[in-house]
C-alpha positions as MATLAB code, in Angstrom:
seq = 'MRRIRQVALFIRTNFWIVPLALLLCWLLVRYLDPAPPRHLVMTTGSETGGYHQFGLSLQRELKTQGLDLELRTSRGSLDNLDRLTDGSGDVQLGLIQSGTEKLLPADQRQQLQGLAALYHEPLWLFQRKGNDIKSLADLSDKRVSVGSEGSGTWAVVRGLFEQQQDVARLESLNDGLWVQKGASASAAALLAGDLDAAFFVLPVNNRVIISLLADPGVVLVSAQQAHAFAARLRYVGELKVSQGLLSIPLNLPPRDLTLLAPVATLVANESFHPALAAQVLEATRKVLRDGNLLDPPGTFPAAKPMGLELSPEAEYYHRQGMPVLQRYLPFQLASMIDRYVVLVIPFLAIMFPLLRSMGPIYRWRVRARVYRWYEHLRRVDRLIYSGRIKGHYDEEVAKLRQLESELNHVDVPLSYAHELYSLHLHVRFMIYRLGLMQEEESD';
ca = [
     175.138   13.972   58.824;
     178.175   12.722   59.389;
     179.624   16.372   61.194;
     176.149   16.288   63.158;
     177.694   12.877   64.455;
     181.356   14.176   65.140;
     179.799   17.117   66.981;
     177.292   14.886   69.065;
     180.838   13.157   70.006;
     182.844   16.172   70.611;
     180.015   16.968   73.185;
     179.544   13.719   74.917;
     183.513   13.557   75.067;
     183.559   16.667   76.989;
     180.048   17.067   78.795;
     182.129   16.208   82.114;
     182.963   20.122   82.018;
     179.829   21.450   82.917;
     179.086   19.698   85.933;
     182.730   20.705   87.115;
     181.846   23.888   86.178;
     178.922   24.402   87.577;
     180.127   23.102   91.325;
     183.118   25.596   90.675;
     180.755   28.300   89.959;
     178.675   27.270   93.106;
     181.792   26.924   95.540;
     183.124   30.532   94.505;
     179.604   32.334   95.230;
     179.280   30.117   98.233;
     182.587   31.546   99.776;
     182.635   34.950   98.276;
     182.524   37.691  100.510;
     178.778   38.524  101.286;
     177.238   41.839   99.444;
     177.525   44.597  101.642;
     174.665   45.623  104.009;
     172.812   48.564  103.475;
     172.279   49.238  107.338;
     174.965   50.487  109.713;
     174.853   50.953  113.408;
     177.478   53.990  115.050;
     177.286   54.952  118.385;
     178.511   58.550  118.878;
     177.956   60.003  122.456;
     175.280   62.366  124.048;
     172.648   63.984  122.443;
     173.737   67.725  122.602;
     177.373   66.920  122.249;
     179.674   67.133  118.879;
     180.215   63.449  118.302;
     175.711   63.066  117.986;
     175.675   66.650  115.909;
     178.559   64.632  113.454;
     176.544   61.362  113.692;
     173.109   63.396  112.826;
     175.379   64.961  109.696;
     176.436   61.455  107.896;
     173.380   60.087  108.809;
     171.523   62.450  106.664;
     174.551   61.943  104.054;
     174.875   58.675  103.789;
     170.603   58.385  103.546;
     170.793   60.034  100.123;
     173.409   57.491   98.685;
     170.858   54.700   99.789;
     172.514   53.804  103.387;
     170.729   53.347  106.723;
     172.707   54.889  109.372;
     171.247   54.064  112.696;
     172.724   56.364  115.830;
     173.099   55.232  119.429;
     173.908   57.362  121.954;
     176.609   56.745  124.602;
     178.308   58.611  127.504;
     181.482   59.097  125.078;
     184.301   57.295  123.765;
     184.745   54.782  126.607;
     181.369   53.596  126.282;
     181.486   53.284  122.619;
     185.157   51.766  122.742;
     182.959   48.701  124.740;
     180.677   48.503  122.246;
     182.506   47.661  118.990;
     185.113   45.372  121.303;
     182.288   43.223  122.800;
     182.031   41.145  119.827;
     178.549   41.106  119.445;
     178.643   43.160  116.272;
     175.517   45.217  116.902;
     177.034   47.879  116.341;
     179.970   48.263  113.353;
     181.045   51.929  113.709;
     182.140   54.571  116.422;
     183.660   58.063  117.430;
     186.589   58.097  119.874;
     188.679   60.503  120.814;
     191.994   59.717  119.843;
     194.324   58.169  122.315;
     191.689   56.366  124.618;
     192.157   53.536  122.577;
     195.841   52.936  124.634;
     192.983   52.510  127.673;
     192.259   48.847  126.049;
     193.893   45.866  126.611;
     196.014   44.738  123.516;
     193.897   41.819  122.280;
     190.454   44.495  122.156;
     192.695   46.878  120.333;
     193.138   44.817  117.830;
     189.557   44.451  116.878;
     189.579   47.916  115.644;
     190.640   49.814  112.873;
     191.093   53.385  112.135;
     188.801   54.942  109.247;
     189.635   58.428  109.486;
     190.371   61.822  111.991;
     187.101   64.253  111.607;
     188.269   67.090  113.842;
     190.212   68.675  116.335;
     189.194   68.173  120.329;
     191.961   70.398  121.688;
     192.909   69.750  125.604;
     192.356   72.782  127.414;
     193.987   73.853  130.384;
     191.913   76.830  132.053;
     193.372   78.152  135.006;
     192.286   80.692  137.692;
     193.396   84.097  136.800;
     196.597   84.818  138.586;
     198.031   81.141  139.591;
     200.743   81.753  136.700;
     200.191   78.271  135.436;
     202.823   78.129  132.175;
     203.735   74.392  132.533;
     202.810   70.631  133.445;
     205.562   71.186  136.133;
     203.518   74.290  137.618;
     200.445   72.321  138.733;
     202.039   70.219  141.345;
     200.998   72.274  144.451;
     198.079   73.421  142.602;
     193.734   72.082  142.689;
     193.205   70.528  139.326;
     190.665   68.454  137.304;
     192.302   65.847  135.431;
     189.534   64.518  133.407;
     187.239   61.835  135.166;
     188.839   58.238  135.516;
     188.960   56.310  131.565;
     187.474   59.592  130.362;
     189.464   61.087  127.031;
     190.832   63.937  129.076;
     192.298   61.340  131.374;
     193.791   59.464  128.717;
     195.556   62.815  126.962;
     196.662   63.868  130.476;
     197.859   60.460  131.477;
     199.795   60.304  128.037;
     201.809   63.827  128.844;
     202.669   62.705  132.003;
     203.931   59.615  131.018;
     206.487   61.571  128.693;
     207.433   63.707  131.611;
     208.162   60.419  133.270;
     205.726   61.711  136.216;
     203.464   58.373  136.362;
     203.508   58.646  140.110;
     202.093   61.775  140.696;
     199.087   61.595  138.589;
     198.527   57.491  140.148;
     198.194   59.305  143.682;
     196.290   62.410  142.033;
     199.241   64.020  143.562;
     198.617   62.914  147.105;
     194.868   63.899  146.701;
     195.435   67.655  145.359;
     194.222   66.856  141.867;
     190.750   65.332  141.632;
     188.743   63.230  138.710;
     185.606   64.984  137.417;
     183.870   65.625  134.416;
     183.935   68.656  132.120;
     180.751   70.000  133.940;
     181.759   69.250  137.185;
     185.401   70.793  136.370;
     183.958   73.798  135.097;
     181.744   74.760  137.780;
     184.255   74.138  140.378;
     186.987   76.384  138.332;
     184.584   78.409  138.113;
     183.001   78.529  141.415;
     187.165   78.797  143.273;
     187.368   75.513  144.224;
     190.129   74.872  141.506;
     193.026   76.178  140.443;
     193.078   74.881  137.079;
     191.660   72.122  134.868;
     192.046   69.961  131.697;
     189.260   69.626  129.161;
     189.057   68.048  125.700;
     185.945   69.466  124.032;
     185.679   70.929  120.329;
     185.644   74.773  120.309;
     181.955   74.715  120.003;
     181.058   73.241  123.319;
     179.150   75.294  125.500;
     181.773   74.599  128.269;
     184.386   75.912  126.213;
     182.352   78.407  125.276;
     181.139   79.643  128.945;
     185.113   79.456  130.139;
     186.448   81.955  127.630;
     184.009   84.160  128.299;
     184.671   84.307  131.939;
     187.155   86.922  132.711;
     188.178   85.216  136.243;
     189.925   82.005  133.849;
     192.699   82.050  131.716;
     193.201   79.413  129.113;
     196.895   78.212  129.501;
     199.347   78.026  126.180;
     201.087   74.643  125.844;
     204.482   74.123  126.616;
     206.887   72.315  124.681;
     203.789   71.078  122.513;
     206.207   70.374  119.601;
     207.672   67.903  121.741;
     205.018   65.946  122.741;
     203.094   65.980  119.524;
     206.376   64.376  117.983;
     206.154   61.551  120.900;
     202.429   61.137  120.914;
     201.300   59.984  117.539;
     197.187   60.798  118.502;
     197.729   64.186  119.055;
     198.705   67.392  117.230;
     200.461   70.366  117.390;
     197.608   73.454  117.093;
     197.879   76.771  116.542;
     195.175   79.573  117.906;
     195.795   83.158  116.939;
     194.473   86.083  119.013;
     191.453   86.745  118.462;
     190.551   83.700  116.529;
     187.293   82.159  119.190;
     186.183   85.780  119.788;
     186.795   88.846  117.688;
     184.583   91.267  120.134;
     186.151   89.815  123.190;
     189.325   89.015  121.588;
     189.687   85.665  122.580;
     192.638   84.800  123.003;
     194.207   87.936  123.987;
     197.488   86.195  122.057;
     198.583   83.459  119.991;
     198.231   80.174  121.624;
     199.537   76.672  120.898;
     197.547   73.771  121.971;
     197.794   70.204  121.722;
     195.000   68.533  120.191;
     193.567   65.071  120.225;
     191.256   64.472  116.971;
     187.761   62.713  116.910;
     188.485   59.501  114.903;
     185.994   57.350  113.352;
     186.640   53.726  113.850;
     185.133   50.161  112.713;
     185.171   46.785  114.388;
     185.586   43.472  112.291;
     181.685   43.288  111.841;
     181.712   46.502  109.211;
     182.075   45.914  105.543;
     185.184   46.628  104.236;
     183.343   47.909  100.854;
     181.821   50.341  102.907;
     184.575   52.419  103.930;
     185.035   54.748  101.193;
     181.518   55.366  100.907;
     181.532   56.060  104.557;
     184.711   58.771  103.949;
     183.478   60.567  100.843;
     180.045   60.703  102.639;
     182.284   61.810  105.924;
     184.210   64.138  103.810;
     180.948   65.965  102.318;
     179.801   66.903  105.685;
     183.549   68.524  107.000;
     184.060   70.064  103.933;
     183.523   73.872  105.424;
     185.840   73.094  108.291;
     185.596   74.935  111.694;
     187.571   77.873  113.454;
     190.462   75.122  114.358;
     190.227   73.113  110.970;
     190.568   74.950  107.601;
     187.991   73.286  104.834;
     189.288   70.157  103.485;
     191.401   69.924  106.348;
     189.330   66.762  107.525;
     188.739   63.499  107.157;
     192.477   62.544  107.512;
     194.578   59.862  107.927;
     196.689   61.713  110.946;
     196.967   61.761  113.948;
     195.401   58.241  114.476;
     195.650   56.112  117.235;
     194.675   53.145  115.136;
     196.193   50.963  111.971;
     194.069   52.329  109.315;
     192.143   50.033  107.351;
     193.938   49.172  103.883;
     190.518   50.408  102.495;
     190.856   53.914  104.503;
     194.600   54.219  103.464;
     193.754   53.674  100.088;
     190.762   56.266  100.075;
     192.756   58.771  101.777;
     195.622   58.457   99.527;
     193.631   57.928   95.849;
     190.563   59.150   97.023;
     187.202   56.910   96.095;
     187.774   53.814   93.924;
     187.897   54.257   90.138;
     184.025   52.461   89.518;
     182.515   54.365   92.501;
     183.917   57.449   90.649;
     181.278   57.131   87.708;
     178.918   54.015   88.505;
     176.387   54.153   91.769;
     177.530   52.141   94.795;
     175.735   48.958   94.476;
     176.721   48.193   90.778;
     180.009   49.370   91.377;
     180.291   46.590   94.169;
     178.498   43.842   92.102;
     180.933   44.159   89.604;
     184.483   44.090   91.771;
     182.932   41.032   93.676;
     182.293   39.797   90.121;
     185.548   40.798   88.962;
     186.591   38.622   92.174;
     184.860   36.046   91.207;
     185.694   35.622   87.373;
     189.487   35.519   87.766;
     189.711   32.766   90.009;
     186.928   30.697   87.497;
     188.888   31.635   84.503;
     191.964   30.945   85.932;
     190.772   27.136   87.221;
     188.964   26.387   83.454;
     190.916   27.704   80.880;
     193.802   24.834   81.639;
     190.346   22.235   81.804;
     189.113   24.261   78.455;
     192.554   23.522   76.626;
     192.265   19.881   77.531;
     188.760   20.057   75.877;
     191.297   19.024   72.411;
     193.299   16.422   73.673;
     190.778   14.463   75.416;
     188.497   14.311   72.079;
     191.154   13.457   70.088;
     192.298   10.208   72.641;
     188.476    9.379   72.444;
     188.248    9.176   68.255;
     191.647    7.132   68.516;
     190.188    5.174   71.399;
     187.498    4.174   68.971;
     189.921    2.654   66.291;
     192.814    1.722   68.824;
     190.641   -0.955   71.308;
     190.017   -3.254   67.967;
     194.095   -3.516   68.133;
     193.340   -5.629   71.135;
     191.875   -8.423   69.016;
     195.198   -8.087   66.662;
     197.576   -8.808   69.847;
     195.496  -11.360   70.811;
     196.031  -13.315   67.833;
     199.825  -12.413   67.464;
     200.102  -13.975   71.525;
     198.673  -16.830   69.823;
     201.223  -16.940   67.267;
     204.027  -16.726   69.130;
     202.802  -18.996   72.166;
     202.424  -21.775   69.942;
     198.989  -22.389   70.297;
     197.321  -20.992   67.499;
     197.675  -24.639   65.287;
     194.069  -26.203   64.700;
     192.138  -22.898   65.065;
     192.674  -20.998   62.030;
     189.674  -21.282   60.856;
     187.916  -19.783   63.907;
     189.859  -16.854   64.211;
     190.009  -16.023   60.436;
     186.233  -16.295   61.133;
     186.900  -13.537   64.176;
     188.971  -11.147   61.683;
     186.662  -10.853   59.145;
     183.503  -10.462   61.767;
     185.981   -7.747   62.609;
     186.643   -6.436   59.406;
     183.025   -6.004   58.638;
     182.386   -4.278   62.519;
     185.091   -1.544   61.445;
     182.786   -0.893   58.107;
     180.472    1.015   60.403;
     182.380    2.491   62.358;
     182.630    6.560   62.179;
     185.652    8.733   62.809;
     186.548   12.166   61.419;
     188.329   12.730   58.047;
     191.425   13.907   59.929;
     191.533   10.663   61.572;
     190.449    7.956   58.546;
     194.195    7.302   58.058;
     194.022    5.505   61.464;
     191.154    3.572   60.346;
     192.388    2.314   57.094;
     195.625    1.501   58.886;
     193.529   -0.828   61.362;
     192.191   -2.391   57.784;
     195.323   -3.038   56.478;
     196.287   -4.403   59.334;
     193.164   -6.955   60.179;
     194.091   -7.624   56.222;
     197.227   -8.640   56.745;
     196.472  -11.156   59.855;
     193.796  -12.786   57.983;
     196.474  -13.581   55.156;
     199.154  -14.258   57.302;
     196.973  -17.276   59.303;
     195.886  -18.321   55.749;
     199.242  -18.632   55.033;
     200.533  -20.707   58.333;
     197.570  -22.731   57.724;
     198.753  -23.851   54.251;
     202.392  -24.276   55.444;
     200.946  -26.525   58.380;
     198.599  -28.760   55.580;
     202.164  -29.365   53.667;
];
């Protein structure tokens, strides 16, 4: 019975920790990152374009992992950038050509983070046969399409001329000799003889590129100083195209060429949940594992070339692969464990010192049951030292005997019994002392 009372006292003494722990749990859960959504929206490109075809493959792969990817077609990189940075959060992922992010104001670029480079989209420069174009300088007196305004082609060509320190020529479109046209219009004009040359940024399997490569009236130009440009423009790479790689029967290209190549880039905005980065990138790796004519298997997804800063989660994936838990557990379970580990660590950090305080608080509470009686003894002491005890001996002795009787019903753990018995001795001493003083006064 005594043991039960002691346990009850311990619980009553430290019960304040229970509501505090509940409040702490509520606060941590309230401000913990929400669970990753199972629905994402990605802006791609035209239905027949490479971006949308990649999106369809990624959609199928993510579906096997329980993640629903909604695709929204667009006119290309610029549309995708507008959607990603409009602040609505309706779209979380997008495909853009590396380099087009330079067309955004700095504050809008900061809303985006790179996840991965996906595949090369070479910068093709085709010329009419017989024009003998070998470098950018040879375009000065030629009729050239430099890509439609704001397009990915325009962004790369502009970057090249900036490195040439010849932006003025580009801004004036070479006094009207150069034109800004989209890919299909540029190809038609080139084949019709209305242009001497045209720039394109398109994947190798695009129908425009296939048609130009197959036409004997146009020739693909090898990029001069490709390594120098790639070293200065971090969103493009140097790409070697060996003889016959694009078509063995037609022997295209007829000789080894070097191309500059931006890449299709997977980017995310601030509404993308970072916990999904590894899952999306792993699905991307499976989609791209076979590569293509220009990208050997296993080349992509990659961290470079990249015009945007990688997100921390994407950087970890490219360096270490999948997070450890996601390698062995289903994504939802691994995500839940990650989130609650984040919850448990601060909870324990706060609760540990509080739990350690339970013992001292209990000891203080037990001793307080004894020490509070000393206030009666101190009151009597003050009466004695002030001289006001005279004439009140019997009254104070009676109070002390009543106190002594009450102490007989005070229950404390055995480890604190010596303090209770010390109090008994002190009460008896005070009664004895008052008795002596009363006798002395009577004499």
